[in-house]
C-alpha positions in Angstrom: -101.9 46.7 58.6 -99.8 45.8 61.8 -97.2 43.2 61.5 -98.1 39.5 61.9 -95.6 37.0 63.2 -96.3 33.2 62.2 -94.4 30.1 62.4 -95.0 27.2 59.9 -94.1 23.9 57.5 -93.6 24.9 54.3 -95.8 22.4 52.5 -94.9 23.3 48.8 -93.3 25.8 46.7 -95.5 27.1 43.9 -93.0 29.5 42.3 -89.4 30.3 42.6 -87.2 32.6 41.1 -83.6 31.2 40.7 -82.3 34.7 39.9 -83.6 36.9 42.7 -85.2 34.2 45.0 -88.3 35.8 44.9 -90.5 32.9 45.9 -94.4 31.9 46.3 -94.9 29.1 48.9 -97.8 27.5 51.1 -97.3 26.9 54.5 -99.0 24.9 57.5 -99.9 27.1 60.2 -98.2 25.5 63.8 -101.0 26.8 65.8 -103.9 26.3 63.3 -103.0 24.1 60.9 -104.6 26.2 58.4 -102.9 26.9 54.8 -101.8 30.2 54.1 -99.4 31.7 51.5 -96.6 33.6 51.7 -94.6 35.5 49.5 -91.3 37.8 48.9 -87.8 36.7 49.4 -87.0 33.6 50.0 -83.2 32.1 49.8 -83.0 28.7 50.4 -86.2 28.1 51.5 -87.2 24.1 51.3 -90.4 21.9 51.5 -90.5 20.1 54.9 -88.6 23.2 57.1 -89.8 25.6 59.6 -89.8 28.8 59.4 -90.5 31.8 61.5 -91.9 35.1 59.6 -92.2 38.5 60.3 -94.8 40.5 57.8 -98.1 41.8 56.6 -101.3 40.6 55.3 -102.1 41.5 51.5 -105.8 40.9 49.5 -104.9 39.2 46.1 -107.6 39.9 43.5 -107.5 36.3 42.5 -106.0 34.2 45.2 -107.5 36.1 48.3 -105.5 36.8 51.3 -101.6 36.0 51.1 -98.7 36.9 53.9 -95.7 39.5 52.7 -92.7 38.5 54.3 -90.5 41.0 55.5 -88.3 39.0 57.4 -87.6 35.0 58.2 -85.7 32.3 59.9 -85.5 28.6 59.3 -84.8 25.8 61.3 -84.0 22.0 59.8 -88.0 19.8 60.1 -88.3 18.5 63.7 -91.0 16.4 63.0 -91.7 12.7 61.0 -93.9 14.6 58.7 -91.5 17.7 58.1 -88.3 15.3 58.0 -89.8 13.0 55.0 -91.3 16.1 52.9 -87.9 17.9 53.3 -86.3 15.1 52.0 -88.6 13.5 49.4 -88.6 17.1 47.8 -85.8 16.1 46.1 -83.2 18.4 47.5 -80.6 16.4 48.2 -79.4 14.5 45.2 -79.7 10.3 45.6 -83.0 10.9 48.1 -86.4 10.7 46.2 -89.5 10.2 47.3 -89.5 6.5 47.9 -85.8 6.7 49.5 -86.8 9.5 52.3 -89.9 7.3 53.3 -87.9 3.9 54.1 -84.7 6.3 55.5 -87.2 8.3 57.6 -89.4 5.1 58.9 -85.9 3.4 60.2 -84.4 6.5 61.7 -87.3 8.2 62.6 -86.5 11.8 64.7 -83.1 11.0 64.6 -82.8 10.8 60.7 -81.4 13.9 60.4 -78.6 13.6 62.7 -77.8 10.5 61.1 -77.3 11.6 57.8 -75.3 14.5 59.1 -72.8 12.7 61.6 -73.2 8.9 61.3 -74.2 8.7 57.6 -72.4 5.0 57.0 -75.2 4.1 58.6 -77.5 4.7 55.4 -76.4 1.6 54.4 -78.6 -0.4 56.9 -81.6 0.5 54.5 -82.1 -2.0 51.6 -80.9 -0.6 48.3 -78.6 1.9 49.9 -74.5 0.6 49.5 -71.5 2.3 50.7 -71.4 4.2 47.2 -74.6 6.0 47.3 -74.6 6.7 51.1 -71.3 8.9 50.4 -72.6 10.6 47.7 -76.1 11.4 49.9 -73.4 12.7 52.2 -71.6 15.2 50.1 -74.9 16.1 48.8 -76.1 16.7 52.4 -73.2 19.0 53.0 -73.2 20.9 50.0 -77.0 21.6 50.6 -76.1 22.4 54.3 -73.3 24.8 53.4 -75.6 26.6 50.5 -78.1 27.2 53.0 -75.5 28.6 55.7 -74.4 30.8 52.4 -77.8 32.0 51.1 -78.5 32.7 54.7 -75.6 34.9 55.4 -75.7 36.7 51.9 -79.9 37.2 51.2 -79.2 40.9 52.7 -76.7 41.9 50.1 -78.5 40.7 46.8 -76.6 37.7 46.0 -78.6 35.4 44.1 -79.1 31.7 44.9 -77.3 30.8 41.6 -74.5 33.4 42.5 -74.4 31.2 45.9 -74.5 28.0 44.5 -71.2 29.1 42.2 -69.3 29.9 45.0 -70.0 26.7 47.2 -68.6 24.6 44.5 -65.8 27.1 44.1 -65.0 27.5 47.8 -66.8 24.0 49.4 -67.1 24.2 53.2 -64.7 27.0 53.5 -66.9 29.6 51.5 -68.2 31.4 54.5 -65.1 31.5 55.7 -63.8 33.3 52.7 -66.6 35.4 52.4 -65.9 37.0 56.2 -62.1 36.6 55.7 -61.4 37.7 51.9 -64.9 39.1 50.6 -63.1 41.1 48.2 -61.6 37.5 46.5 -65.1 36.6 45.4 -65.5 39.7 42.7 -62.3 38.4 40.7 -63.2 34.6 41.4 -67.0 34.4 40.3 -68.9 35.5 37.5 -71.2 38.1 37.7 -70.5 39.3 41.5 -69.0 42.9 41.0 -66.8 44.6 43.1 -70.3 46.8 44.9 -71.5 43.6 45.9 -67.8 42.1 47.5 -67.5 45.9 48.8 -70.8 45.7 50.4 -70.1 42.8 52.4 -67.1 43.8 53.2 -67.8 47.2 54.5 -70.7 45.6 56.4 -68.0 42.8 58.3 -65.7 45.8 59.3 -63.4 46.4 56.4 -62.0 49.9 56.4 -62.8 52.3 53.5 -58.8 52.1 53.2 -57.6 48.6 53.2 -55.3 47.7 50.9 -57.6 45.0 49.6 -60.7 47.2 49.3 -57.8 49.3 47.3 -56.6 46.7 45.1 -60.2 45.2 44.5 -61.3 48.8 43.5 -58.0 49.4 41.0 -58.6 45.7 39.5 -62.3 46.5 39.1 -61.7 49.3 37.3 -59.1 47.5 34.9 -61.9 45.1 34.1 -64.5 47.8 33.6 -62.0 49.8 31.0 -61.5 45.9 29.7 -65.6 45.9 29.2 -65.4 49.0 27.0 -62.7 47.2 24.8 -59.6 48.3 25.9 -57.0 45.8 26.6 -54.5 48.3 28.7 -55.5 51.2 31.2 -54.2 54.4 31.0 -52.4 55.4 34.6 -54.4 58.7 34.5 -57.7 57.2 33.7 -57.3 54.3 36.1 -56.5 56.5 39.1 -59.3 59.0 38.0 -62.0 56.3 37.7 -60.3 54.0 40.8 -60.5 57.1 42.8 -63.8 57.8 42.3 -65.2 54.4 43.0 -63.4 54.0 46.4 -64.4 57.5 47.7 -60.0 58.0 48.3 -57.8 60.1 47.1 -55.7 59.4 44.1 -52.1 59.3 46.0 -53.4 56.3 47.9 -54.8 54.5 44.9 -51.5 55.3 43.4 -49.4 53.5 45.8 -51.3 50.3 45.6 -51.6 50.1 41.8 -47.5 50.4 42.0 -47.7 47.5 44.5 -49.7 45.6 42.0 -47.1 45.9 39.8 -44.4 44.7 42.0 -46.7 41.9 42.8 -46.8 41.1 39.1 -50.7 41.2 38.7 -50.8 44.3 36.9 -47.7 45.1 34.1 -46.4 48.4 33.8 -46.3 49.2 29.8 -45.5 52.1 27.8 -48.8 53.0 25.5 -48.7 54.5 22.0 -51.5 55.6 19.4 -51.6 54.1 15.5 -49.6 57.6 14.7 -46.6 56.4 17.1 -47.4 59.1 19.3 -46.9 58.0 23.2 -50.3 57.8 25.3 -48.4 57.7 28.3 -48.1 55.5 31.5 -50.3 52.2 31.3 -50.4 49.3 33.0 -52.3 45.6 31.8 -53.9 42.6 33.3 -51.5 39.6 33.9 -54.3 38.1 31.7 -54.4 40.4 28.3 -50.7 40.7 28.9 -50.3 37.1 28.1 -52.7 37.0 25.2 -51.0 39.7 23.4 -47.9 38.0 23.8 -49.2 34.9 22.4 -50.9 36.6 19.4 -47.5 39.1 18.8 -45.4 35.5 19.0 -47.4 33.2 17.3 -47.8 35.8 14.2 -44.1 36.3 14.0 -43.7 32.1 13.9 -46.3 32.3 11.1 -44.8 34.7 9.4 -41.4 33.2 9.7 -41.9 29.6 9.0 -41.4 27.7 5.5 -44.6 27.6 3.5 -45.9 23.5 3.3 -48.1 24.8 0.0 -47.6 22.9 -2.9 -46.2 24.8 -6.3 -48.5 27.0 -7.7 -48.7 28.8 -11.1 -50.2 31.4 -9.9 -51.2 33.1 -13.2 -52.4 29.9 -14.3 -54.2 29.4 -11.2 -56.1 32.9 -11.5 -56.8 32.3 -15.0 -58.4 28.4 -14.2 -60.5 29.9 -11.2 -61.8 32.9 -13.7 -62.8 30.2 -16.0 -64.4 28.3 -13.3 -66.3 31.6 -11.9 -67.4 32.6 -15.2 -66.1 36.2 -15.4 -62.8 37.7 -15.4 -61.6 39.2 -11.8 -60.8 42.8 -11.4 -56.9 43.3 -10.6 -57.2 44.0 -7.1 -59.2 40.8 -6.6 -56.6 39.0 -8.2 -53.9 40.7 -6.3 -55.7 39.4 -3.2 -55.7 35.7 -4.3 -52.1 36.0 -4.9 -51.7 37.8 -2.1 -53.0 34.4 0.0 -51.1 31.8 -2.0 -48.0 33.6 -1.4 -47.7 34.9 1.8 -47.9 33.5 5.2 -50.1 35.7 6.9 -52.3 37.8 4.4 -55.3 40.4 5.5 -57.9 41.2 2.9 -60.5 43.9 3.8 -63.2 46.2 2.0 -67.2 46.8 2.2 -70.1 45.3 1.1 -70.3 44.6 -3.3 -66.2 45.0 -3.3 -65.9 41.0 -4.2 -64.6 39.3 -1.0 -66.6 36.1 -1.7 -65.4 35.9 -5.1 -61.7 36.1 -3.8 -62.7 33.6 -1.0 -64.4 31.1 -3.6 -61.1 31.4 -5.9 -58.5 30.7 -3.4 -60.2 27.6 -1.9 -60.9 26.3 -5.3 -57.4 26.5 -6.4 -55.6 25.3 -2.9 -59.0 22.1 -3.4 -57.8 21.5 -6.7 -54.2 21.0 -5.3 -55.8 18.9 -2.6 -54.5 21.1 0.2 -56.2 20.7 3.5 -57.9 24.0 4.1 -60.1 25.4 7.1 -62.9 27.4 6.9 -64.0 29.3 10.0 -65.5 32.4 11.5 -66.6 33.5 14.7 -70.5 33.2 14.4 -72.7 30.2 13.5 -74.6 32.4 10.9 -71.6 33.4 9.4 -69.9 29.9 9.3 -73.2 28.8 7.4 -73.1 31.8 4.9 -69.3 31.0 4.4 -69.8 27.6 3.7 -72.3 28.0 1.1 -70.8 30.9 -0.7 -67.1 28.7 -1.2 -69.0 25.0 -1.6 -66.5 23.8 1.5 -67.4 23.2 4.8 -67.3 25.9 7.7 -67.3 26.1 11.3 -67.2 28.7 13.8 -64.1 29.0 15.7 -65.4 27.8 18.8 -66.4 24.5 17.3 -63.2 24.4 15.3 -61.0 24.5 18.3 -63.2 21.7 20.3 -63.8 22.4 23.7 -63.1 20.2 26.1 -65.0 20.1 29.3 -63.0 17.7 31.4 -59.7 20.3 31.1 -62.0 23.0 30.5 -59.8 24.3 27.5 -59.5 23.9 23.8 -58.9 20.7 22.5 -56.6 22.2 19.4 -53.6 24.4 20.7 -49.7 24.6 20.3 -49.2 21.2 21.3 -52.3 19.6 19.3 -52.6 22.0 16.6 -54.8 22.1 13.6 -54.2 19.7 11.0 -54.8 22.0 7.9 -52.1 23.9 5.0 -54.2 27.0 4.8 -56.9 28.7 7.0 -59.4 31.1 6.1 -61.1 33.3 9.2 -64.0 35.3 7.9 -65.5 38.0 9.6 -62.1 38.8 11.5 -63.6 41.9 12.6 -65.5 40.3 14.8 -62.6 38.7 17.0 -61.6 40.0 20.4 -58.4 39.6 21.8 -58.8 36.1 24.3 -60.4 34.4 21.1 -57.7 35.6 19.1 -55.0 34.1 21.3 -56.9 30.4 21.5 -56.8 30.0 17.7 -53.7 31.5 16.6 -52.3 29.2 19.7 -53.5 26.0 17.6 -52.6 27.0 13.9 -49.4 25.3 12.7 -46.5 27.5 12.5 -46.4 26.0 8.0 -50.0 26.7 7.5 -51.1 29.8 5.7 -53.1 32.1 7.4 -55.7 34.5 6.0 -58.2 36.8 7.7 -61.4 38.4 5.8 -63.0 41.3 7.4 -64.2 44.8 7.3 -62.2 47.1 9.2 -64.8 49.7 8.6 -67.3 47.7 11.1 -67.8 47.9 14.6 -65.1 46.0 16.2 -65.1 42.8 18.6 -68.1 43.0 21.6 -64.5 41.6 23.8 -61.8 43.6 24.7 -59.6 44.3 21.7 -59.0 45.8 18.1 -57.5 42.7 16.7 -58.8 43.2 13.1 -57.3 46.8 12.8 -54.3 46.2 15.3 -52.8 43.2 12.8 -53.5 45.4 9.7 -51.6 48.4 11.5 -48.8 46.0 12.6 -45.8 44.4 11.0 -45.7 40.7 9.7 -49.1 40.8 7.3 -49.7 41.6 3.4 -52.7 43.5 3.5 -55.3 44.0 0.3 -58.0 46.8 0.5 -60.6 46.4 -1.8 -62.8 50.2 -2.8 -64.0 49.1 -5.4 -67.9 48.4 -6.0 -68.8 46.2 -8.4 -71.5 46.9 -11.0 -74.2 44.4 -9.8 -73.7 45.6 -6.1 -74.1 49.4 -7.1 -77.5 48.3 -8.2 -78.5 47.6 -4.7 -79.4 50.8 -2.6 -78.2 48.6 0.4 -74.7 48.6 -0.5 -75.2 52.2 -2.0 -76.5 53.4 1.6 -73.6 51.3 3.3 -71.1 53.2 0.9 -72.6 56.4 1.5 -72.5 56.6 5.6 -69.1 55.6 4.7 -68.5 58.7 3.0 -70.3 60.7 4.9 -73.0 61.7 3.1 -76.1 62.7 5.0 -79.1 62.3 2.9 -80.7 58.8 2.8 -81.5 57.8 -1.1 -85.2 56.6 -0.9 -87.2 58.9 1.7 -90.9 58.2 2.4 -93.5 59.8 4.9 -95.9 57.2 4.6 -96.1 53.5 4.9 -98.5 53.7 1.9 -95.6 54.4 -0.5 -93.4 51.4 0.2 -93.2 49.3 -2.7 -92.6 45.4 -2.6 -89.3 45.6 -4.9 -87.5 48.4 -3.1 -84.6 46.8 -1.4 -84.2 50.1 0.9 -86.6 52.5 2.6 -86.0 55.2 4.9 -89.4 55.6 7.0 -89.6 58.8 8.4 -91.1 59.3 11.2 -90.4 61.5 14.7 -92.2 59.8 17.6 -91.6 56.6 19.2 -95.1 55.3 18.7 -95.2 55.8 15.1 -92.0 53.8 15.1 -93.2 51.2 17.1 -96.5 51.0 14.7 -94.5 51.3 11.5 -92.0 48.2 12.8 -95.2 46.1 13.7 -97.0 46.5 10.3 -93.8 45.5 8.3 -93.3 42.5 10.5 -96.7 40.9 10.8 -98.6 42.4 7.6 -96.4 43.9 5.2 -93.3 41.6 4.8 -95.6 38.4 5.3 -97.9 39.1 2.3 -95.6 40.7 0.0 -92.4 38.7 0.4 -93.3 35.8 1.8 -90.9 36.3 4.7 -91.3 34.7 7.8 -91.5 37.5 10.7 -89.6 35.6 13.4 -87.0 34.0 11.2 -86.6 36.2 8.4 -86.8 39.5 9.6 -84.3 41.3 12.8 -84.6 44.3 14.1 -81.2 46.2 15.2 -81.7 48.7 17.5 -78.7 51.2 18.8 -79.4 51.6 22.5 -80.8 48.9 25.4 -82.9 51.2 27.5 -86.2 53.8 26.1 -89.0 53.3 24.3 -87.0 52.6 20.9 -84.7 50.5 23.1 -83.9 46.8 22.9 -85.6 46.2 26.0 -89.3 47.7 24.6 -89.3 46.6 21.4 -88.5 42.8 22.5 -91.1 43.2 24.8 -93.5 45.0 21.9 -92.7 42.0 19.4 -93.1 39.1 21.5 -96.5 40.2 22.3 -97.3 41.1 18.3 -95.9 38.3 17.3 -95.7 35.5 19.4 -98.5 36.6 22.2 -100.0 33.7 24.5 -102.6 32.4 22.2 -100.0 32.0 19.2 -97.7 30.3 21.4 -100.2 27.7 22.3 -101.2 27.2 18.9 -97.5 26.7 18.1 -97.6 24.2 20.7 -100.7 22.4 19.4 -99.4 22.2 16.2 -96.1 20.4 17.3 -95.5 16.9 16.5 -95.0 16.2 19.7 -98.3 17.1 21.0 -100.0 15.8 18.7 -98.1 12.2 19.6 -100.0 9.4 21.0 -97.0 9.3 23.5 -98.5 11.0 26.2 -95.5 12.0 27.9 -96.8 15.5 27.7 -99.4 15.0 29.8 -98.5 15.3 33.9 -99.2 11.8 35.4 -101.5 13.2 37.8 -103.0 16.3 36.7 -103.4 15.5 33.3 -102.6 18.7 32.1 -100.7 19.3 28.8 -97.3 20.7 28.4 -97.4 24.3 29.2 -96.4 26.9 26.0 -94.6 29.2 28.4 -92.6 29.6 31.6 -91.8 32.5 33.7 -88.7 33.5 34.3 -88.9 36.6 36.9 -90.9 38.7 35.1 -89.8 37.4 31.9 -92.2 35.2 29.9 -90.3 32.7 27.4 -93.2 30.9 25.1 -92.8 28.5 22.4 -91.8 29.6 19.0 -89.8 33.1 20.6 -86.3 34.2 19.2 -84.2 34.1 21.8 -79.7 34.7 21.9 -77.3 32.9 23.9 -75.8 35.9 25.6 -72.5 33.7 27.2 -70.7 31.5 26.1 -71.5 28.2 27.6 -68.7 26.0 26.7 -70.5 22.4 28.2 -73.6 23.5 26.0 -71.8 24.1 23.3 -73.8 27.6 22.5 -71.8 30.8 22.4 -72.6 34.4 23.0 -74.6 35.9 19.6 -75.9 32.3 18.8 -79.7 32.8 18.2 -82.3 29.9 18.4 -85.9 28.9 18.9 -88.1 27.7 21.9 -89.3 24.4 20.8 -91.2 22.8 23.9 -91.2 23.7 27.4 -91.3 20.3 30.5 -94.5 19.7 32.2 -93.1 21.3 35.7 -91.7 24.0 33.7 -88.4 23.2 35.0 -86.8 23.1 31.5 -87.5 24.0 28.1 -85.7 23.2 24.7 -84.3 25.8 22.3 -83.3 24.9 18.7 -80.0 26.1 17.5 -78.9 25.9 13.8 -76.5 22.5 14.6 -78.5 21.4 17.9 -81.7 21.2 20.4 -80.1 22.3 23.6 -81.9 22.1 27.1 -81.7 24.7 29.9 -82.9 24.4 33.3 -84.9 27.2 34.8 -81.7 28.4 36.7 -79.9 28.9 33.6 -82.2 30.8 32.0 -80.3 34.1 32.8 -78.0 32.9 29.5 -80.6 34.0 27.1 -82.5 37.1 26.3 -85.6 37.9 23.6 -83.8 38.4 20.3 -86.8 40.3 18.1 -84.8 43.1 18.8 -80.8 43.0 18.9 -78.4 45.3 19.8 -76.1 46.4 16.7 -73.0 44.9 18.2 -74.8 41.5 18.6 -75.7 41.3 15.1 -72.2 41.4 14.0 -70.8 38.7 11.8 -74.7 37.5 10.8 -76.9 38.5 7.7 -80.7 39.0 7.6 -82.9 38.3 4.6 -84.4 41.8 6.5 -83.2 44.3 8.9 -85.3 46.7 10.4 -83.3 49.8 12.5 -85.2 52.3 14.5 -83.6 55.4 14.6 -84.3 58.3 16.6 -83.1 61.6 18.8 -83.5 59.3 21.7 -80.4 57.2 20.7 -78.1 60.4 19.9 -76.1 58.8 23.0 -74.9 55.6 20.7 -75.1 57.5 17.1 -72.3 56.8 15.5 -71.1 56.4 11.7 -69.3 53.0 12.3 -72.7 51.7 14.1 -75.1 52.9 11.6 -72.4 51.4 8.9 -72.5 48.1 10.5 -76.1 47.8 11.1 -77.2 48.4 7.8 -74.4 45.9 6.1 -76.3 43.1 8.0 -79.2 43.3 5.3 -79.8 40.6 2.7 -82.8 41.5 0.8 -84.4 44.2 2.3 -83.3 47.3 4.7 -85.6 49.8 6.5 -84.5 52.8 8.5 -87.4 53.9 10.6 -86.8 57.4 12.4 -85.6 60.6 12.1 -83.8 62.2 9.1 -81.7 64.2 11.9 -80.9 61.3 14.1 -79.6 59.8 10.3 -77.5 62.8 9.6 -76.1 62.8 13.4 -75.1 59.2 13.5 -73.3 60.1 9.9 -71.5 63.2 10.8 -70.4 61.6 14.2 -67.1 59.9 13.0 -65.2 60.5 16.1 -65.2 57.1 17.6 -62.9 56.0 20.5 -60.1 54.2 19.3 -59.7 51.4 21.7 -56.4 50.9 23.7 -54.0 48.2 22.9 -50.8 47.0 23.5 -50.5 44.3 20.3 -48.9 46.9 17.7 -46.4 47.5 20.0 -45.6 43.8 20.6 -45.6 43.0 17.0 -43.4 45.9 16.4 -40.9 44.7 19.0 -40.8 41.2 17.6 -39.8 42.5 13.8 -37.3 44.4 15.3 -35.6 41.4 16.9 -36.0 39.3 14.3 
């Protein structure tokens, strides 16, 4: 079709995706007054404004003729009708439909000029005082800035949500900063990376070899290496990757690395491996230099400070704990209990079935009997709940223990306001990353005993660092390694499988070729299939039919699929889409809605006031439907909502206008606005990394040759140890063997052990 030019007033927004600004809207043709449906990328578009469009007509099978927008420009409304619609859309905080009518009736065609340049005159409107007039003016200025920035950035792939972050960060200086210092936004704003900033800068005429560009590329590479788990960057790797990213010669990059070190934006260090062999010259960001320094100094303080625990007769205390438990402890278990009570800083590490739970319960029982103040915490809510259940003592997540204060945007507990405790026990310590470790240790009083419990053979933390391993290999800690599997644990094929994986045994202990051979009493099965389609059919059968029928398990709450990869037919994305449709399709979600107490309530708030339509059972975010009953995972730390990366929840309700939804996490019901849905993902299938610290009644792990890039021994071991009652590995025996044989996981490069050794020499 030939290109079409059209001008009209935006009558209503039918759909808008905050993440990518994709919009479906209805406009009134300025010439014919006919209603026209338009769609395309339309950042910042609002009801009431006049837009000029270049596009082409398309035919929709259901909705008929529509105009696909290729280019557009917008103008503030110039008619009384347009201004009323614009202000009444809720765009400006403090002006609803009622006040929009009053303001426009009073000021007429001059309304926008009045708000923009003579806002004090708003006080002429009954009900608008000085405070409201001021807030309307501020909201107007922010909206004008956001609109200006959106139009400026619409060709660079910067989302409206990111534009809003830019305006909140820089205010009315936003556009000038974008034009003068475009690389600054990559450092300051989450999810706006170097490539976006670089595209803006190059289009604005910044030279490819400018110092600003090279510096930004180097710092981006350091951040990329941090995302891979390292807290330091080897110079050779940094120069190679930065030069490749920038398309420049290595020596140009090297000169700027030296400058960044001189400016103290990077710190020069000498790196060593675990065998004390030099890795060569390295650099570290100022942030992670601060974190590791803080960790090392605090560990040293705790180690050297005097204990305030009361006198404990160790042998008598352990005998009492054994009597309370109803069995005698193995020698290593008794030694671990003594270590925690005698040493200011101790680490207890071991795999499943080696008695960590018995040790924790004994330590807590003894200290509680002595009236000591004990704190228990873990990185995740599920792990904290399990810790609480096993010790019969309150446990919480580390984030909630430290108490984030939104007013200061920092933790409430820190060095100057420490936690009140005589002993603090942290379970699942392998999950703790460098930043969280620094915050936690900063809040522990030096007089307290610190006990870290974890499995050093599991995957390291999702975030940068290798805290548990580094503290085991460094000075100051007393380490007890548990390596005996107890008789009860030996009877579990799940535990046997996990330990066999660690030993490098490449044959699973129970292999079946047909789902007909499943036995409801077995706790482990390797279901041998070769093709992805067979694997998906097996997962569908287990989740919806077999396990609910034979073991009375809830397919959404009790069963967790863990995949080694994100992409591919056996990856997280594809499996989530498949399982959502299999377990919670539109019809199932509607049934869950209709069965909810809210829906049946005599209170009619679930009806729309005008259309009398019931609450929706799903909300669309981009192309992703989220439905009532869906299992979802929080993917970032949101301190304002008190939900954190890795928290799992179930969607409970969706507002009538589909602008918000509520998710039930273990401790609270949390509301999300539509533009916040980028923080959650479906969680029918999780990455194995995301499962750390959690246990699930049933774990299903697809294991295909297509996963070969990610197949590693510690990955498979971690996945296997997440299962509490039943474990199913589904896939190829060759893939299983490949994973078990691959024990060459990349060691994370950090500087923590060296800092600890330096402090040991100094003391």
